[in-house]
C-alpha positions as CSV (number, residue, x, y, z in Angstrom):
1,M,-33.5,2.6,13.3
2,K,-33.3,6.3,13.6
3,N,-29.7,6.1,14.9
4,I,-28.7,3.8,12.0
5,L,-30.1,6.3,9.5
6,H,-28.2,9.1,11.2
7,A,-25.0,7.0,11.0
8,L,-25.7,6.2,7.3
9,R,-25.9,9.9,6.5
10,L,-22.2,10.3,7.4
11,Y,-21.3,8.0,4.4
12,A,-22.8,10.7,2.1
13,T,-20.7,13.6,3.7
14,P,-17.1,14.6,3.3
15,I,-16.5,12.9,6.7
16,F,-16.5,9.6,4.9
17,W,-14.1,10.7,2.2
18,R,-11.7,12.8,4.3
19,E,-8.3,11.1,4.8
20,N,-9.8,7.9,3.4
21,Y,-7.3,7.1,0.7
22,T,-8.2,3.5,0.2
23,L,-11.7,4.4,-0.7
24,L,-10.5,6.8,-3.4
25,T,-8.2,4.2,-4.8
26,G,-11.0,1.6,-4.7
27,L,-13.2,3.8,-6.8
28,L,-10.4,4.2,-9.3
29,W,-9.7,0.5,-9.6
30,T,-13.4,-0.3,-9.7
31,G,-13.8,2.0,-12.6
32,V,-11.0,0.2,-14.5
33,A,-12.7,-3.2,-13.8
34,L,-16.1,-1.9,-14.9
35,F,-14.5,-0.6,-18.2
36,I,-12.9,-4.0,-18.9
37,A,-16.1,-5.9,-18.1
38,F,-18.5,-3.7,-20.2
39,T,-16.1,-3.6,-23.2
40,D,-15.7,-7.4,-23.2
41,H,-17.7,-9.0,-26.1
42,S,-16.8,-12.6,-25.6
43,A,-19.7,-15.0,-26.3
44,T,-18.9,-17.1,-23.2
45,H,-16.2,-17.3,-20.6
46,W,-16.8,-21.0,-19.7
47,Q,-14.0,-23.2,-21.1
48,N,-14.0,-26.9,-20.2
49,G,-16.1,-26.4,-17.1
50,L,-13.9,-23.5,-15.8
51,F,-14.9,-19.8,-15.8
52,K,-12.1,-17.8,-17.3
53,L,-11.8,-14.1,-16.5
54,P,-10.8,-11.5,-19.2
55,Q,-7.1,-10.5,-19.2
56,S,-6.2,-8.2,-16.2
57,F,-9.8,-7.9,-15.1
58,G,-9.4,-10.2,-12.0
59,T,-6.5,-8.1,-10.6
60,W,-8.3,-4.8,-11.0
61,W,-11.6,-6.1,-9.7
62,W,-10.0,-7.7,-6.6
63,L,-8.0,-4.5,-5.8
64,G,-11.1,-2.4,-6.2
65,L,-13.2,-4.6,-4.0
66,Q,-10.5,-4.8,-1.3
67,A,-10.0,-1.1,-1.3
68,A,-13.7,-0.3,-1.2
69,I,-14.3,-2.6,1.7
70,T,-11.3,-1.3,3.6
71,G,-12.5,2.3,3.1
72,V,-15.8,1.5,4.7
73,A,-14.1,-0.4,7.5
74,C,-11.8,2.6,8.1
75,Q,-14.8,4.9,8.6
76,Y,-16.5,2.4,10.9
77,W,-13.4,1.8,13.1
78,R,-12.6,5.4,13.5
79,Q,-16.2,6.1,14.6
80,V,-16.6,3.3,17.1
81,R,-13.1,3.7,18.6
82,S,-13.4,7.4,19.3
83,P,-13.7,8.3,23.0
84,L,-17.2,9.7,22.4
85,A,-18.5,6.3,21.0
86,S,-18.5,4.6,24.4
87,M,-20.0,7.7,26.1
88,T,-22.9,8.1,23.6
89,P,-25.7,5.6,24.1
90,G,-26.5,3.6,21.0
91,M,-23.7,5.1,18.8
92,I,-21.7,1.9,18.5
93,E,-24.8,-0.2,17.6
94,A,-25.9,2.4,15.0
95,E,-22.4,2.5,13.4
96,Y,-22.4,-1.3,13.3
97,G,-25.7,-1.5,11.5
98,A,-24.8,1.3,9.1
99,A,-21.5,-0.3,8.3
100,L,-23.2,-3.6,7.5
101,L,-25.7,-1.9,5.2
102,V,-23.0,0.0,3.3
103,L,-20.8,-3.1,3.0
104,A,-23.9,-5.0,1.6
105,A,-24.3,-2.2,-1.0
106,V,-20.6,-2.4,-1.9
107,V,-20.9,-6.2,-2.4
108,L,-23.9,-5.9,-4.6
109,L,-22.5,-3.1,-6.7
110,L,-19.1,-4.8,-7.3
111,A,-20.9,-8.1,-8.2
112,V,-22.3,-6.3,-11.3
113,P,-19.2,-6.7,-13.5
114,L,-18.8,-10.4,-12.8
115,L,-22.5,-11.0,-13.4
116,R,-22.1,-9.1,-16.7
117,L,-19.5,-11.6,-17.7
118,G,-21.7,-14.5,-16.8
119,A,-20.3,-15.7,-13.5
120,P,-22.8,-17.5,-11.1
121,F,-24.3,-15.2,-8.5
122,L,-23.7,-17.5,-5.6
123,N,-20.0,-17.9,-6.5
124,V,-19.5,-14.2,-6.9
125,L,-21.0,-13.6,-3.4
126,A,-18.6,-16.3,-2.0
127,Q,-15.6,-14.6,-3.6
128,E,-16.7,-11.3,-2.1
129,A,-17.4,-12.8,1.3
130,I,-13.7,-13.9,1.4
131,C,-12.7,-10.4,0.6
132,L,-15.0,-9.0,3.3
133,A,-13.4,-11.2,6.0
134,L,-9.9,-10.0,4.9
135,G,-10.8,-6.3,4.5
136,V,-12.5,-5.4,7.8
137,S,-9.7,-6.3,10.1
138,G,-9.6,-4.2,13.2
139,D,-5.9,-4.3,13.8
140,M,-4.9,-3.1,10.3
141,T,-7.6,-0.5,9.5
142,G,-8.4,2.9,11.0
143,P,-6.3,5.3,13.0
144,K,-3.1,3.7,14.3
145,N,-3.4,5.0,17.8
146,L,-6.9,3.4,18.1
147,R,-6.2,0.0,16.6
148,K,-6.3,-3.3,18.3
149,P,-3.0,-5.1,19.1
150,V,-1.7,-6.7,15.9
151,R,-2.6,-10.4,15.6
152,W,0.5,-11.6,13.7
153,L,-0.9,-15.0,12.6
154,R,-4.1,-13.4,11.3
155,M,-2.2,-10.7,9.5
156,F,0.1,-13.3,7.8
157,M,-2.9,-15.3,6.7
158,V,-4.7,-12.1,5.4
159,F,-1.5,-11.1,3.4
160,V,-1.2,-14.6,1.9
161,L,-4.8,-14.8,0.8
162,F,-4.8,-11.3,-0.5
163,V,-1.8,-11.9,-2.7
164,A,-3.1,-15.3,-3.8
165,F,-6.4,-13.9,-5.0
166,M,-4.7,-11.2,-7.0
167,F,-4.0,-13.9,-9.5
168,P,-7.0,-14.6,-11.7
169,Q,-6.4,-18.4,-11.5
170,A,-7.4,-18.4,-7.8
171,Q,-10.5,-16.3,-8.5
172,E,-11.5,-18.6,-11.3
173,R,-11.4,-21.7,-9.0
174,I,-13.9,-20.0,-6.7
175,L,-16.1,-18.8,-9.5
176,S,-16.2,-22.3,-11.0
177,A,-16.7,-24.2,-7.7
178,P,-20.0,-26.2,-7.1
179,W,-22.8,-24.4,-5.5
180,Y,-22.4,-26.1,-2.1
181,V,-18.8,-25.1,-1.9
182,A,-19.7,-21.5,-2.7
183,A,-22.5,-21.6,-0.1
184,G,-20.0,-22.8,2.5
185,L,-17.5,-20.1,1.7
186,L,-20.2,-17.5,1.7
187,A,-21.4,-18.6,5.2
188,V,-17.8,-18.7,6.6
189,G,-16.9,-15.3,5.1
190,L,-20.0,-13.6,6.4
191,A,-19.6,-15.1,9.9
192,L,-16.0,-14.0,10.2
193,T,-17.0,-10.5,9.0
194,V,-19.8,-10.1,11.5
195,I,-17.5,-11.3,14.3
196,E,-14.7,-9.0,13.4
197,L,-16.9,-6.0,13.2
198,S,-18.4,-6.5,16.6
199,H,-17.0,-3.9,19.0
200,R,-18.0,-3.8,22.6
201,P,-15.7,-1.8,24.9
202,Q,-15.5,-3.5,28.3
203,P,-15.7,-1.2,31.4
204,V,-12.8,-1.3,33.8
205,A,-13.4,-0.8,37.5
206,L,-11.6,2.1,39.2
207,P,-10.9,2.4,42.9
208,G,-13.6,5.1,43.3
209,G,-16.3,2.8,41.9
210,D,-16.5,4.5,38.5
211,A,-16.1,2.8,35.1
212,L,-13.3,3.2,32.7
213,T,-14.1,2.4,29.1
214,A,-11.8,0.8,26.6
215,A,-11.2,4.1,24.9
216,S,-9.0,5.2,27.9
217,T,-7.4,1.9,28.8
218,S,-4.2,2.9,27.2
219,Y,-3.8,5.7,29.7
220,E,-4.6,3.2,32.5
221,N,-2.0,0.8,31.2
222,R,0.7,3.5,31.1
223,R,-0.2,4.5,34.7
224,K,0.2,0.8,35.8
225,V,3.6,0.6,34.1
226,L,4.8,3.7,35.9
227,Q,3.6,2.4,39.2
228,A,5.4,-0.9,38.6
229,A,8.6,1.0,37.7
230,K,8.4,3.0,40.9
231,A,7.9,-0.2,42.9
232,R,10.9,-1.8,41.2
233,F,13.2,1.3,41.7
234,P,12.2,2.8,45.0
235,A,13.3,6.3,46.1
236,S,15.9,4.8,48.5
237,R,18.3,4.5,45.6
238,P,21.0,7.1,45.2
239,Q,19.5,10.3,43.9
240,G,20.4,12.0,40.6
241,G,21.9,10.7,37.4
242,L,20.9,7.5,35.7
243,A,20.7,5.5,39.0
244,E,17.5,7.3,39.8
245,R,15.9,6.2,36.6
246,G,16.9,2.5,37.0
247,F,19.7,2.5,34.5
248,V,23.1,0.9,35.3
249,A,26.3,1.1,33.2
250,E,27.3,-2.1,31.5
251,G,30.7,-2.0,33.0
252,A,29.3,-1.9,36.6
253,S,29.0,-5.6,36.8
254,G,32.7,-5.9,37.6
255,A,34.5,-4.7,40.8
256,G,32.5,-1.7,41.7
257,Y,30.4,1.0,39.9
258,G,33.2,3.4,39.1
259,G,35.6,1.1,37.2
260,G,34.7,2.5,33.8
261,A,35.2,0.5,30.6
262,S,37.4,-2.6,30.5
263,P,40.9,-2.4,29.1
264,A,39.8,-4.4,26.1
265,I,37.2,-1.9,25.2
266,Q,39.4,1.0,25.8
267,S,42.2,-0.4,23.6
268,G,39.7,-1.2,20.8
269,A,40.6,-4.9,21.0
270,I,36.9,-5.9,20.6
271,K,36.0,-5.5,17.0
272,P,32.7,-6.3,15.2
273,S,32.3,-9.9,14.2
274,S,32.6,-11.0,10.6
275,D,28.9,-11.5,10.3
276,V,28.3,-7.9,11.3
277,Q,30.9,-6.7,8.8
278,A,29.4,-8.8,6.1
279,G,25.9,-7.6,6.8
280,S,27.0,-3.9,6.8
281,G,28.8,-4.5,3.5
282,I,25.7,-5.9,1.9
283,M,23.6,-3.0,3.2
284,R,26.1,-0.5,1.8
285,L,26.0,-2.3,-1.5
286,M,22.1,-2.2,-1.5
287,Q,22.1,1.5,-0.5
288,W,24.8,2.6,-2.9
289,Q,23.6,5.5,-5.0
290,F,24.8,7.5,-7.9
291,P,26.5,10.8,-7.0
292,W,23.8,13.0,-8.4
293,L,21.3,11.8,-5.8
294,R,23.5,12.0,-2.7
295,K,24.2,15.7,-2.3
296,P,21.0,17.8,-2.1
297,P,19.3,18.1,1.3
298,V,15.8,16.9,0.3
299,P,12.9,15.3,2.2
300,N,13.4,11.8,3.5
301,T,10.6,10.6,1.2
302,M,12.9,11.2,-1.8
303,V,15.3,8.5,-0.7
304,T,15.7,6.3,-3.8
305,P,17.0,2.7,-4.0
306,G,20.2,2.4,-5.9
307,P,20.9,0.1,-8.8
308,A,21.8,-2.9,-6.7
309,G,18.7,-2.5,-4.5
310,F,16.4,-2.1,-7.5
311,L,17.9,-5.2,-9.1
312,A,17.6,-7.3,-5.9
313,S,14.0,-6.3,-5.2
314,S,13.0,-6.9,-8.9
315,V,14.6,-10.4,-8.8
316,V,12.7,-11.2,-5.6
317,V,9.4,-10.1,-7.2
318,L,10.1,-12.1,-10.3
319,I,10.9,-15.3,-8.3
320,A,7.9,-14.9,-6.1
321,L,5.6,-14.4,-9.1
322,F,7.1,-17.4,-10.8
323,I,6.6,-19.7,-7.8
324,M,3.0,-18.5,-7.4
325,N,2.2,-19.1,-11.1
326,V,3.7,-22.5,-11.0
327,V,1.7,-23.4,-7.9
328,F,-1.6,-22.2,-9.4
329,E,-0.9,-23.9,-12.7
330,A,-0.2,-27.2,-10.9
331,F,-3.3,-26.9,-8.8
332,Q,-5.4,-26.0,-11.8
333,T,-4.2,-28.8,-14.1
334,G,-3.7,-31.5,-11.5
335,G,0.1,-31.5,-11.5
336,M,0.5,-31.3,-15.3
337,L,2.5,-28.1,-15.9
338,H,2.1,-26.3,-19.2
339,W,4.9,-23.8,-20.0
340,A,2.7,-21.8,-22.4
341,A,0.2,-21.0,-19.6
342,I,3.0,-20.2,-17.1
343,R,4.7,-18.0,-19.7
344,K,1.5,-16.1,-20.4
345,S,0.9,-15.6,-16.6
346,M,4.4,-14.3,-16.2
347,L,3.6,-11.2,-18.2
348,M,2.4,-9.9,-14.8
349,A,6.1,-9.7,-13.7
350,P,7.1,-6.6,-15.8
351,Q,3.8,-5.0,-15.0
352,M,4.2,-5.5,-11.2
353,I,7.9,-4.3,-11.2
354,C,7.1,-1.2,-13.1
355,M,4.0,-0.3,-11.0
356,I,5.9,-0.8,-7.7
357,S,8.8,1.3,-9.0
358,A,6.6,4.1,-10.2
359,N,4.4,4.3,-7.1
360,G,7.2,5.7,-4.9
361,L,8.3,8.4,-7.3
362,A,5.8,11.0,-6.2
363,S,5.6,10.1,-2.5
364,W,7.6,13.2,-1.6
365,M,4.5,15.3,-2.4
366,L,2.4,13.5,0.2
367,V,4.4,14.2,3.3
368,R,5.2,17.9,3.7
369,A,5.9,18.2,7.4
370,D,9.7,18.9,6.9
371,W,9.3,21.4,4.1
372,P,9.4,24.6,6.2
373,F,12.6,23.3,8.0
374,L,14.4,22.6,4.8
375,L,13.2,25.9,3.3
376,N,14.5,27.9,6.2
377,L,17.6,26.0,7.3
378,A,19.0,24.3,4.2
379,G,20.0,27.6,2.4
380,Y,17.7,27.2,-0.6
381,G,16.6,30.9,-0.6
382,T,13.1,31.6,-1.9
383,R,10.1,29.3,-2.2
384,A,10.7,29.2,-6.0
385,D,14.3,28.0,-5.5
386,F,13.2,25.3,-3.1
387,A,10.5,24.2,-5.5
388,R,13.0,24.0,-8.4
389,A,15.4,22.0,-6.2
390,L,12.6,19.5,-5.4
391,Y,11.6,19.0,-9.0
392,T,15.2,18.8,-10.1
393,T,15.7,15.9,-7.7
394,H,12.4,14.4,-8.8
395,A,13.5,14.5,-12.4
396,K,16.8,12.7,-11.5
397,R,14.9,10.0,-9.5
398,A,12.3,9.5,-12.2
399,V,14.9,9.2,-15.0
400,Q,17.1,6.8,-13.0
401,T,14.2,4.6,-11.9
402,A,12.5,4.5,-15.3
403,A,15.9,3.7,-17.0
404,L,16.5,0.8,-14.6
405,A,12.9,-0.5,-15.1
406,A,13.3,-0.3,-18.8
407,L,16.6,-2.2,-18.8
408,F,15.1,-5.0,-16.6
409,C,11.5,-5.2,-17.7
410,A,11.7,-4.8,-21.5
411,P,13.7,-8.1,-22.0
412,L,11.3,-9.9,-19.6
413,G,8.3,-8.7,-21.5
414,I,9.7,-9.8,-24.9
415,A,10.7,-13.2,-23.4
416,F,7.2,-13.8,-22.0
417,G,5.2,-11.9,-24.6
418,A,4.9,-11.8,-28.4
419,E,7.2,-8.9,-29.3
420,K,10.3,-9.5,-31.4
421,W,13.8,-8.9,-30.0
422,A,14.3,-6.4,-32.8
423,E,11.8,-4.2,-31.0
424,L,13.7,-4.2,-27.8
425,P,14.9,-0.5,-28.1
426,L,11.3,0.6,-28.8
427,C,10.0,-1.4,-25.8
428,M,12.6,0.1,-23.5
429,G,11.8,3.6,-24.7
430,A,8.1,3.0,-24.3
431,I,8.5,1.8,-20.7
432,F,10.8,4.8,-19.9
433,S,8.3,7.2,-21.4
434,V,5.3,5.8,-19.6
435,M,7.0,5.7,-16.2
436,V,8.5,9.2,-16.4
437,G,5.1,10.6,-17.6
438,A,3.3,8.8,-14.8
439,S,5.7,10.3,-12.2
440,Y,4.7,13.8,-13.2
441,L,0.9,13.2,-13.3
442,P,0.5,13.9,-9.5
443,S,1.8,17.4,-10.2
444,L,-1.1,18.2,-12.6
445,P,-3.5,19.5,-9.8
446,L,-1.0,22.1,-8.9
447,L,-1.7,24.0,-12.1
448,F,-5.5,24.4,-11.3
449,T,-5.8,25.0,-7.6
450,R,-4.0,26.7,-4.8
451,Q,-5.0,24.1,-2.2
452,T,-3.7,20.7,-2.9
453,R,-4.7,18.1,-0.3
454,P,-2.6,15.0,-0.1
455,G,-5.7,12.9,-0.9
456,V,-6.0,14.5,-4.4
457,I,-2.3,14.0,-5.0
458,H,-2.5,10.4,-3.8
459,V,-5.3,9.6,-6.3
460,F,-3.3,11.1,-9.2
461,N,-0.3,9.2,-8.0
462,L,-2.2,5.9,-8.1
463,L,-3.8,6.9,-11.5
464,G,-0.3,7.3,-12.9
465,S,1.6,4.5,-11.2
466,F,-1.1,1.8,-11.4
467,V,-3.5,2.6,-14.1
468,C,-1.3,4.3,-16.7
469,V,1.8,2.2,-16.1
470,Q,-0.2,-1.1,-15.9
471,L,-2.2,-0.4,-19.0
472,G,0.8,0.8,-20.9
473,V,2.9,-2.2,-20.1
474,T,-0.1,-4.5,-20.7
475,L,-0.7,-3.1,-24.2
476,L,3.0,-3.2,-24.9
477,F,3.5,-6.9,-24.3
478,T,0.2,-8.3,-25.7
479,E,0.0,-11.3,-27.9
480,H,-0.7,-9.2,-30.9
481,S,1.5,-6.7,-32.7
482,L,1.0,-3.1,-31.8
483,P,-0.4,-0.6,-34.3
484,E,1.7,2.4,-35.0
485,W,-0.6,4.9,-33.4
486,L,-0.3,3.0,-30.1
487,W,3.4,3.3,-30.2
488,G,3.0,7.0,-30.5
489,L,0.5,7.1,-27.6
490,L,3.1,5.3,-25.4
491,F,5.7,7.9,-26.1
492,V,3.4,10.8,-25.2
493,G,4.9,10.7,-21.7
494,L,8.1,12.3,-22.7
495,P,6.6,15.7,-24.0
496,F,4.2,15.7,-21.1
497,S,7.1,15.3,-18.6
498,A,9.0,18.1,-20.3
499,I,6.0,20.5,-20.0
500,M,5.3,19.6,-16.4
501,A,9.0,19.9,-15.5
502,W,8.7,23.5,-16.7
503,L,5.3,24.5,-15.2
504,A,5.2,22.4,-12.0
505,P,8.0,24.2,-10.0
506,R,6.4,27.6,-10.6
507,A,3.0,26.2,-9.6
508,L,4.3,24.6,-6.5
509,A,6.0,27.9,-5.4
510,R,2.6,29.7,-5.8
511,V,0.2,27.3,-4.1
512,D,-0.4,27.0,-0.4
513,W,1.6,24.5,1.5
514,P,-0.7,23.0,4.2
515,I,1.7,21.4,6.5
516,E,0.2,18.1,7.7
517,P,1.6,16.6,11.0
518,L,3.5,13.4,10.8
519,A,1.5,10.2,11.1
520,A,0.9,8.8,14.6
521,P,3.1,5.9,15.4
């Protein structure tokens, strides 16, 4: 018990929060879900024997629950998979007990908003148990170089279930299920969670009689691979060149090793097939970009999809959401589809497209490993010149992405919502304003501190791209007419962007640039 309490203390220190981005985003989304739950004043949420969630609550609550559980699992896996864990007696057991206690606290805390809305306690626990089983996966959580081998079937099932439960209709079915169904789901979810979290490194016998723990089996595997390669290519082969390393030229399978390339290859008679040419043509079309975003040497994280790529990805998202909504509606109504319900659910499409598009606009601020090379080798000059070039490119990306999103999503929102077609220009301007303003929100911490960790910028990026954009688009396409003051609030993003475009480059040139290494493969 003493070791468990010692492991629990780590969850109250900066060790738990450091480089744990999913935990920070979980707190953000949970806060939004709590706000929606405690500002809801409906008399009851039971309609014809089905528990109905408030609008947009289910998505925020599910995202917050998933991120919080994944954040706890991230801390657990990076502790038990460290080389010291297998060398320290009792450390793995202590971390296991501490993780179970923290996960239990997370489950009870995030059950509060649903209990506040009147959902059955057992059904809420069943829903959270499903999320537990999905969020503690050992091959998708924690440091990449310490993860388990990817289990593709499980990863596919986790992805399908995670996306399915983002739709409130799927959550409502669980929350409305009979008690015995909820009890069965609770038992299965808890059992899968306990099994997944169990971690016992197996010792591997060495020739000298010592034991090799699982923390160093990767080195042992590499050593065995090298030995197998030496056995396959012995030293009796000709020394030097590629032959020593086991490589043989492709043209050597003919008459001798020195024949070189065939006449057909030398004359260029062999040309790419039509399928290859068609594929490359489609890729060029998807990657085509306007001239103003091609020239400046900027970080690779500033690569922006072109108009054709944006349109293709948006259509894919729209079709996928439509299919999912039709399936959920058919499952919920027993095959009797109602266009009004599907049309209301499809309001998620413009929200999702705008959030996905806005999320990548500030990603260039999170990875700064190539900044010193660009500053010194690309001919920018001073730090101020480099900062201005970065924000100039950022402004172009934000304007282009926001304009494309407004052109695509505003008609969708009016078609599925209650706005009039006469308000199409206002809706396009509001989406443009919200997205551009959200793209500059991660630059706000630069004005107040000289040390900007990527975690802080990541939180502000999610605050802008998910919370601000999602709430803005949701309010824009509600079933009721918008008051005039709300239209003004949606257009605040334009003056905010202008102010930040003036102040942020100077602030970025003054602050420290902690250069983080690239992520491990």
